[in-house]
Backbone bond lengths (Angstrom), bond angles and torsions (degrees), N, CA, C in turn:
res aa  C-N    CA-C-N  psi(-1)  N-CA   C-N-CA  omega(-1)  CA-C   N-CA-C  phi
1 X - - - 1.454 - - 1.528 109.45 -
2 X 1.313 116.34 128.18 1.457 121.30 -176.68 1.520 110.76 -77.95
3 X 1.337 115.15 137.49 1.468 119.90 -179.32 1.527 110.26 -65.72
4 X 1.313 115.44 139.82 1.461 120.43 -179.94 1.523 110.11 -77.07
5 X 1.331 115.67 129.97 1.454 120.55 -179.60 1.527 109.82 -77.44
6 X 1.339 117.79 143.65 1.469 119.91 179.20 1.529 111.29 -66.67
7 X 1.319 115.29 151.82 1.465 120.97 177.59 1.525 108.33 -68.95
8 X 1.327 116.96 130.31 1.461 120.57 -175.91 1.522 113.18 -106.70
9 X 1.314 117.84 -13.54 1.470 120.89 -179.94 1.523 109.58 -130.73
10 X 1.331 116.04 137.20 1.459 120.39 176.51 1.531 110.03 -81.26
11 X 1.335 116.09 157.77 1.457 120.57 172.44 1.530 107.34 -82.03
12 X 1.325 118.66 115.63 1.471 119.36 -172.95 1.527 112.57 -68.25
13 X 1.310 114.97 144.91 1.461 121.44 172.37 1.532 108.79 -87.56
14 X 1.309 116.38 153.62 1.468 119.56 -178.18 1.525 109.20 -149.25
15 X 1.320 117.08 152.78 1.471 119.86 -179.45 1.534 111.15 -79.44
16 X 1.317 115.43 159.09 1.467 119.14 172.70 1.529 109.48 -60.20
17 X 1.326 115.32 154.09 1.461 120.15 -171.78 1.521 112.40 -59.86
18 X 1.352 117.08 -31.24 1.460 119.33 -178.44 1.531 112.54 -70.01
19 X 1.356 116.64 -14.61 1.465 120.11 177.97 1.528 112.11 -108.21
20 X 1.319 118.11 2.77 1.465 121.00 -173.20 1.528 113.19 -69.64
21 X 1.342 117.83 -13.60 1.455 119.33 177.45 1.533 112.57 -99.61
22 X 1.340 116.35 5.94 1.463 121.24 177.50 1.533 108.23 -90.89
23 X 1.320 116.92 114.52 1.464 120.89 -175.31 1.530 112.58 -61.34
24 X 1.318 117.55 -37.57 1.465 120.56 -178.54 1.531 110.91 -67.10
25 X 1.320 116.40 -43.77 1.465 120.30 179.87 1.525 110.51 -65.27
26 X 1.328 116.79 -43.62 1.467 120.81 179.11 1.519 110.33 -62.93
27 X 1.331 117.14 -40.24 1.466 120.54 178.57 1.528 111.35 -64.49
28 X 1.342 116.41 -37.95 1.458 120.42 178.36 1.528 110.59 -62.10
29 X 1.319 117.85 -46.62 1.464 120.80 -178.99 1.528 111.18 -67.99
30 X 1.326 116.66 -35.62 1.467 119.36 178.09 1.524 110.47 -63.88
31 X 1.344 116.84 -43.46 1.467 120.70 178.59 1.523 110.97 -64.33
32 X 1.343 115.81 -40.76 1.473 120.00 179.30 1.531 110.40 -61.59
33 X 1.328 117.52 -45.14 1.462 121.27 -179.57 1.526 111.45 -63.85
34 X 1.314 116.46 -37.90 1.461 120.28 179.57 1.523 111.29 -66.51
35 X 1.332 117.06 -43.88 1.469 120.76 179.17 1.522 110.71 -65.79
36 X 1.338 117.07 -41.23 1.464 120.64 179.04 1.523 111.20 -61.09
37 X 1.341 117.00 -39.58 1.459 120.48 178.15 1.529 111.18 -67.46
38 X 1.323 116.62 -36.97 1.463 120.17 177.91 1.524 110.97 -64.21
39 X 1.344 116.80 -40.53 1.468 120.11 176.90 1.521 110.75 -62.30
40 X 1.325 117.27 -44.19 1.459 120.75 -179.42 1.524 111.09 -63.72
41 X 1.316 116.80 -43.68 1.469 119.99 178.63 1.523 111.18 -62.14
42 X 1.352 116.04 -39.45 1.467 119.68 179.83 1.522 111.22 -64.49
43 X 1.327 117.63 -43.76 1.468 120.59 179.66 1.523 111.31 -67.13
44 X 1.346 116.77 -37.74 1.469 119.16 178.69 1.521 112.10 -65.85
45 X 1.331 117.62 -32.22 1.463 121.14 -178.54 1.523 112.95 -90.00
46 X 1.319 117.96 -4.11 1.460 120.93 -175.19 1.522 112.45 -70.29
47 X 1.342 117.73 -38.54 1.473 122.90 -179.26 1.531 111.35 43.42
48 X 1.317 116.30 69.48 1.459 122.19 -172.81 1.535 114.80 -49.94
49 X 1.340 120.53 -42.21 1.468 117.61 -177.31 1.520 114.11 -70.06
50 X 1.340 118.15 -11.78 1.467 121.37 -174.63 1.517 108.97 -101.02
51 X 1.344 116.28 94.35 1.467 121.51 -171.40 1.529 115.49 -72.96
52 X 1.349 122.65 -19.66 1.473 118.09 -177.35 1.527 115.43 -67.81
53 X 1.340 119.58 -13.52 1.465 119.54 -177.43 1.525 110.12 -67.55
54 X 1.340 116.15 151.15 1.462 121.71 -175.85 1.526 112.60 -64.53
55 X 1.345 117.12 -31.08 1.465 120.35 -175.49 1.524 112.46 -67.14
56 X 1.322 117.16 -22.25 1.461 121.04 -178.60 1.526 108.46 -95.30
57 X 1.318 116.28 108.83 1.459 121.36 -178.14 1.526 109.22 -157.91
58 X 1.315 115.51 168.67 1.459 120.83 174.86 1.520 113.99 58.07
59 X 1.316 116.22 -132.56 1.466 121.71 -177.04 1.518 112.09 -65.38
60 X 1.346 117.05 -33.28 1.469 119.67 177.50 1.523 110.27 -64.19
61 X 1.318 117.73 -40.45 1.464 121.25 176.61 1.518 110.75 -62.21
62 X 1.331 117.66 -42.87 1.467 120.87 177.75 1.525 111.00 -61.31
63 X 1.327 115.85 -43.42 1.471 120.99 -177.79 1.526 110.99 -63.77
64 X 1.330 116.47 -42.57 1.466 121.19 -179.95 1.524 110.53 -68.81
65 X 1.341 116.59 -46.07 1.462 120.52 -177.59 1.526 111.45 -60.30
66 X 1.325 116.43 -42.34 1.468 119.45 -178.75 1.520 111.91 -80.08
67 X 1.343 116.77 -40.68 1.461 119.41 -176.12 1.509 113.77 -72.27
68 X 1.332 118.00 -36.88 1.465 121.50 -177.31 1.525 111.66 -95.66
69 X 1.333 116.96 -42.01 1.465 120.20 -171.67 1.527 113.95 -110.28
70 X 1.338 117.65 -7.57 1.456 120.23 179.19 1.507 114.12 71.25
71 X 1.332 117.27 22.90 1.463 122.06 -177.80 1.526 109.43 -109.53
72 X 1.312 117.31 129.26 1.458 121.24 178.31 1.529 109.54 -105.65
73 X 1.326 115.49 151.67 1.463 120.72 178.78 1.523 108.87 -74.85
74 X 1.313 116.22 120.67 1.458 120.88 -177.42 1.523 110.68 -90.16
75 X 1.305 115.19 160.40 1.461 121.82 173.79 1.528 109.41 -88.04
76 X 1.322 115.74 144.96 1.456 120.47 176.78 1.518 108.52 -90.65
77 X 1.332 117.13 120.47 1.457 120.53 178.12 1.519 108.55 -76.57
78 X 1.310 116.39 119.85 1.459 120.51 -175.56 1.518 113.15 -87.53
79 X 1.327 116.69 -21.48 1.458 117.97 -178.91 1.526 109.90 -160.18
80 X 1.333 115.41 140.14 1.454 120.78 174.50 1.523 111.85 -98.99
81 X 1.307 116.07 -12.64 1.464 120.53 178.99 1.518 108.57 -142.35
82 X 1.295 116.52 168.52 1.453 120.89 -178.27 1.528 110.49 -69.25
83 X 1.329 114.80 128.67 1.457 121.24 179.21 1.517 107.79 -127.14
84 X 1.308 116.88 124.14 1.465 120.70 178.64 1.512 109.32 -142.01
85 X 1.303 115.85 124.34 1.462 121.34 176.24 1.522 108.45 -131.55
86 X 1.282 116.46 142.26 1.445 116.15 175.11 1.501 117.47 147.35
87 X 1.352 121.71 -29.94 1.461 118.46 178.66 1.517 110.47 -53.84
88 X 1.307 116.78 138.57 1.465 121.80 -172.99 1.526 111.56 -54.49
89 X 1.323 115.55 132.29 1.453 124.02 176.31 1.527 112.88 70.11
90 X 1.361 117.65 18.62 1.459 120.31 -179.72 1.524 112.45 -94.78
91 X 1.326 118.00 -14.87 1.458 121.83 177.69 1.524 108.26 -129.85
92 X 1.325 114.83 164.77 1.455 120.06 -178.63 1.520 111.04 -62.17
93 X 1.316 116.37 142.54 1.464 121.80 -177.61 1.526 110.74 -58.20
94 X 1.349 115.92 134.97 1.472 123.74 178.91 1.524 113.86 69.58
95 X 1.316 118.51 12.23 1.466 120.27 179.55 1.523 111.64 -78.54
96 X 1.323 118.17 -25.58 1.462 122.93 178.42 1.523 108.33 -118.06
97 X 1.327 115.92 129.01 1.459 119.82 179.52 1.523 110.35 -64.39
98 X 1.328 116.17 149.73 1.458 120.99 -177.58 1.526 110.86 -57.90
99 X 1.334 117.75 134.19 1.472 125.12 178.65 1.514 111.95 62.34
100 X 1.323 117.78 26.88 1.463 120.81 178.85 1.528 111.77 -118.48
101 X 1.302 116.85 28.13 1.459 121.72 -179.77 1.519 110.56 -66.42
102 X 1.319 116.76 134.17 1.456 122.54 177.59 1.522 109.34 -119.04
103 X 1.314 116.24 140.19 1.452 121.07 176.86 1.518 107.83 -136.22
104 X 1.342 116.52 104.94 1.457 121.36 -176.27 1.530 110.16 -104.33
105 X 1.310 115.52 143.38 1.458 121.46 173.94 1.518 108.72 -105.77
106 X 1.320 118.68 156.08 1.465 120.59 -177.97 1.532 111.89 -56.33
107 X 1.336 115.41 133.74 1.456 120.97 176.58 1.512 115.07 79.41
108 X 1.321 119.58 5.21 1.463 120.29 -179.82 1.523 110.12 -69.10
109 X 1.337 116.72 147.20 1.455 122.00 -175.80 1.519 110.22 -128.70
110 X 1.323 115.12 166.12 1.457 121.44 -179.98 1.516 108.66 -135.99
111 X 1.345 116.16 158.00 1.457 121.92 -178.95 1.524 110.67 -69.78
112 X 1.337 116.80 142.47 1.453 122.40 177.66 1.525 109.13 -90.70
113 X 1.320 117.15 117.07 1.464 121.62 -176.62 1.521 111.41 -67.16
114 X 1.340 116.24 155.19 1.462 121.64 179.53 1.524 111.59 -55.27
115 X 1.331 116.67 -42.98 1.468 121.00 -177.66 1.522 111.07 -57.27
116 X 1.322 117.00 -45.16 1.460 121.13 179.61 1.528 110.99 -70.65
117 X 1.329 116.82 -41.61 1.459 120.34 -178.05 1.529 110.96 -62.72
118 X 1.338 117.60 -39.56 1.465 120.96 179.23 1.527 110.96 -65.44
119 X 1.329 116.89 -38.90 1.466 119.53 178.07 1.534 110.81 -66.91
120 X 1.331 116.66 -35.76 1.466 120.38 176.63 1.534 110.29 -65.20
121 X 1.333 117.18 -42.36 1.459 120.48 178.31 1.522 110.95 -60.34
122 X 1.324 116.99 -42.36 1.464 119.76 178.88 1.518 110.87 -64.11
123 X 1.313 117.04 -42.11 1.481 120.03 177.24 1.522 110.01 -59.28
124 X 1.315 117.68 -47.55 1.461 121.13 -171.51 1.527 114.14 -75.98
125 X 1.344 117.99 -25.18 1.460 119.29 -172.73 1.522 114.28 -121.10
126 X 1.321 118.46 2.71 1.462 120.40 178.20 1.530 109.80 -71.62
127 X 1.336 116.39 128.46 1.476 121.21 -174.51 1.525 112.83 -104.04
128 X 1.339 117.82 -8.67 1.456 120.27 -172.53 1.517 114.81 -66.42
129 X 1.331 118.60 -21.46 1.464 121.43 -179.32 1.522 112.88 -85.65
130 X 1.326 117.08 -5.31 1.455 119.77 -175.44 1.523 111.16 83.90
131 X 1.319 116.05 -172.93 1.466 120.95 -174.33 1.526 112.80 -118.19
132 X 1.335 117.60 5.91 1.457 121.33 -179.96 1.520 109.37 -95.62
133 X 1.326 116.28 115.74 1.462 120.09 -178.66 1.524 110.35 -70.33
134 X 1.331 115.86 135.35 1.454 122.55 176.69 1.527 107.85 -157.75
135 X 1.330 116.36 172.77 1.459 119.32 177.03 1.524 111.08 -62.46
136 X 1.343 116.87 -41.49 1.468 120.60 178.60 1.526 110.81 -63.10
137 X 1.331 117.52 -40.53 1.474 122.42 178.07 1.526 109.71 -60.05
138 X 1.337 116.25 -45.49 1.461 120.88 -177.93 1.529 110.76 -66.42
139 X 1.329 117.72 -42.09 1.467 120.51 -179.58 1.525 111.15 -64.20
140 X 1.326 117.54 -39.39 1.465 119.79 178.07 1.525 110.75 -66.10
141 X 1.327 116.57 -39.84 1.462 119.82 178.13 1.533 110.58 -61.31
142 X 1.312 116.63 -46.70 1.467 121.30 -179.25 1.520 110.52 -63.97
143 X 1.342 117.48 -46.59 1.462 120.99 -178.91 1.517 111.35 -62.51
144 X 1.330 117.32 -39.19 1.472 120.71 179.01 1.526 110.16 -65.98
145 X 1.317 117.81 -39.92 1.454 121.74 178.06 1.527 110.70 -62.29
146 X 1.327 116.92 -41.62 1.463 121.43 -176.63 1.522 112.74 -73.02
147 X 1.332 117.51 -36.38 1.465 120.95 -169.84 1.527 114.16 -108.69
148 X 1.324 118.73 0.03 1.457 121.05 -178.01 1.517 111.91 -104.15
149 X 1.336 119.02 94.17 1.476 120.42 -179.28 1.520 111.31 -61.97
150 X 1.344 116.13 137.63 1.469 123.06 178.98 1.521 112.18 55.98
151 X 1.331 116.89 27.32 1.451 119.81 177.07 1.512 114.89 82.31
152 X 1.326 118.41 10.52 1.462 120.78 177.08 1.525 110.28 -65.34
153 X 1.332 115.98 154.82 1.456 122.02 177.07 1.526 108.33 -97.10
154 X 1.338 118.63 95.74 1.466 120.07 -177.60 1.528 111.12 -75.05
155 X 1.309 115.90 161.55 1.464 120.85 174.22 1.532 107.48 -76.56
156 X 1.320 116.52 113.00 1.458 121.36 -177.39 1.529 109.14 -94.79
157 X 1.331 115.88 103.85 1.461 120.08 177.69 1.533 110.97 -73.35
158 X 1.329 115.87 -31.94 1.458 121.00 -179.49 1.525 108.52 -161.30
159 X 1.320 115.61 170.69 1.472 121.33 176.76 1.527 109.65 -127.35
160 X 1.338 116.21 34.98 1.460 120.52 -176.51 1.522 112.65 -66.67
161 X 1.334 117.14 -22.37 1.462 119.34 -177.99 1.526 112.35 -84.09
162 X 1.320 117.09 3.67 1.469 122.00 177.68 1.522 108.14 -119.29
163 X 1.330 116.37 121.73 1.461 121.16 178.68 1.529 109.48 -106.14
164 X 1.328 115.34 127.45 1.466 120.82 178.54 1.519 108.59 -130.62
165 X 1.308 116.76 123.05 1.460 122.35 173.71 1.524 108.22 -126.43
166 X 1.312 116.55 154.75 1.466 120.10 -178.20 1.519 110.04 -136.11
167 X 1.321 114.33 149.44 1.453 121.13 178.11 1.520 108.92 -158.27
168 X 1.322 115.72 115.55 1.471 122.32 176.20 1.528 111.92 53.20
169 X 1.329 116.33 46.52 1.459 120.25 176.78 1.505 115.72 82.35
170 X 1.321 117.73 1.64 1.461 122.64 177.13 1.530 108.60 -105.49
171 X 1.342 116.12 119.85 1.452 121.58 177.76 1.525 108.73 -102.16
172 X 1.327 115.34 122.23 1.464 121.47 179.00 1.523 108.57 -103.37
173 X 1.331 115.82 120.65 1.457 122.38 -177.75 1.518 108.32 -111.10
174 X 1.320 116.95 127.74 1.462 122.04 177.90 1.523 108.63 -119.50
175 X 1.323 116.68 123.29 1.463 122.61 -179.72 1.521 108.89 -132.70
176 X 1.329 115.20 166.66 1.455 120.98 -176.95 1.516 110.31 -113.89
177 X 1.312 116.48 132.61 1.464 121.63 176.22 1.522 108.82 -78.38
178 X 1.344 115.62 123.87 1.461 121.08 -176.54 1.527 112.60 -96.36
179 X 1.332 117.47 8.44 1.454 120.64 177.95 1.506 114.70 97.06
180 X 1.355 117.63 -2.91 1.462 120.26 -179.90 1.524 112.43 -103.34
181 X 1.317 118.12 -1.40 1.461 121.84 177.45 1.513 114.74 82.44
182 X 1.334 118.57 -2.72 1.466 121.04 -175.70 1.526 111.00 -67.79
183 X 1.327 117.12 -44.86 1.465 120.34 -178.94 1.519 111.08 -62.13
184 X 1.324 116.25 -42.55 1.467 120.11 178.52 1.519 111.08 -63.55
185 X 1.345 116.22 -39.72 1.456 118.00 178.52 1.525 111.49 -68.32
186 X 1.344 117.93 -37.24 1.464 119.44 178.63 1.523 110.66 -59.29
187 X 1.320 116.76 -39.64 1.470 120.09 175.65 1.522 109.99 -57.72
188 X 1.358 116.60 -45.28 1.463 121.01 178.46 1.515 111.23 -63.68
189 X 1.340 117.07 -42.25 1.466 121.19 -177.95 1.523 111.75 -63.12
190 X 1.328 116.65 -39.55 1.465 120.00 178.80 1.523 110.44 -70.50
191 X 1.324 116.67 -43.10 1.468 119.99 -178.97 1.521 112.10 -65.39
192 X 1.338 117.87 -32.73 1.469 121.17 -177.63 1.533 112.42 -98.19
193 X 1.329 117.45 9.46 1.460 121.24 172.88 1.515 114.84 70.47
194 X 1.318 118.07 28.50 1.468 120.70 179.48 1.519 112.26 -79.68
195 X 1.317 117.71 -25.87 1.459 121.68 178.36 1.526 108.57 -107.82
196 X 1.322 115.11 146.94 1.464 120.30 -174.21 1.525 110.53 -82.11
197 X 1.338 114.43 124.94 1.455 122.78 177.90 1.525 108.66 -141.12
198 X 1.323 118.45 154.50 1.472 120.15 179.48 1.521 111.73 -57.98
199 X 1.321 116.22 127.68 1.463 120.55 -174.74 1.526 112.37 -72.42
200 X 1.317 117.78 -14.96 1.467 119.78 -176.68 1.530 111.94 -78.92
201 X 1.333 116.59 -10.50 1.462 120.54 178.96 1.529 109.94 -112.67
202 X 1.314 114.93 160.98 1.465 120.49 172.08 1.536 108.48 -113.18
203 X 1.325 115.05 152.32 1.467 120.07 -173.80 1.520 109.62 -131.09
204 X 1.310 114.38 133.27 1.457 120.99 178.24 1.535 107.80 -123.63
205 X 1.334 117.08 127.02 1.456 121.76 -176.19 1.520 109.74 -113.68
206 X 1.319 115.96 131.30 1.457 122.37 175.54 1.520 108.35 -117.75
207 X 1.324 116.74 128.68 1.464 121.96 179.21 1.513 108.68 -108.88
208 X 1.323 115.89 121.37 1.470 121.11 179.14 1.526 109.64 -85.71
């Protein structure tokens, strides 16, 4: 059975014939038809299940992720213990940028940005790698997370920039931070269980 194509044109509204010579009435119906067509075009281009598009963000992204895929946006835990830096002469000179003091309390969390959430969705629901876990599977997942903006599936020519070694059920992943914070966040996502990985193994991530 062939899939039904979406409707691309609205049925235009029009005034009764006795008002068809009134410029104001005709202008009103013309504006209404134009707006109705714009709404239809917007809905046709929305493609709700495809989260990498720019139109899907914020609360709409949350609604789609939970309603279609059963995935909720998690909070990023910023600290497991009390961290305080800042009393004068307590840290090495120039180690903290000016006005960048951080003070975390145990269990504090932060909002997960759309960019990170979309990459997590792609990791968790991408089917192109198959379902058999292997070193190659893991390297492709990591490379796609690093190089796919907003969860896009980039063309991966190679995965040479991702190092994966294993020993007695421990997988060591080494990646390079490119200055956009993605590699550092991936380390956090793996450590906090935001991305799906086999529970029988442990994973250690090093960011260069």
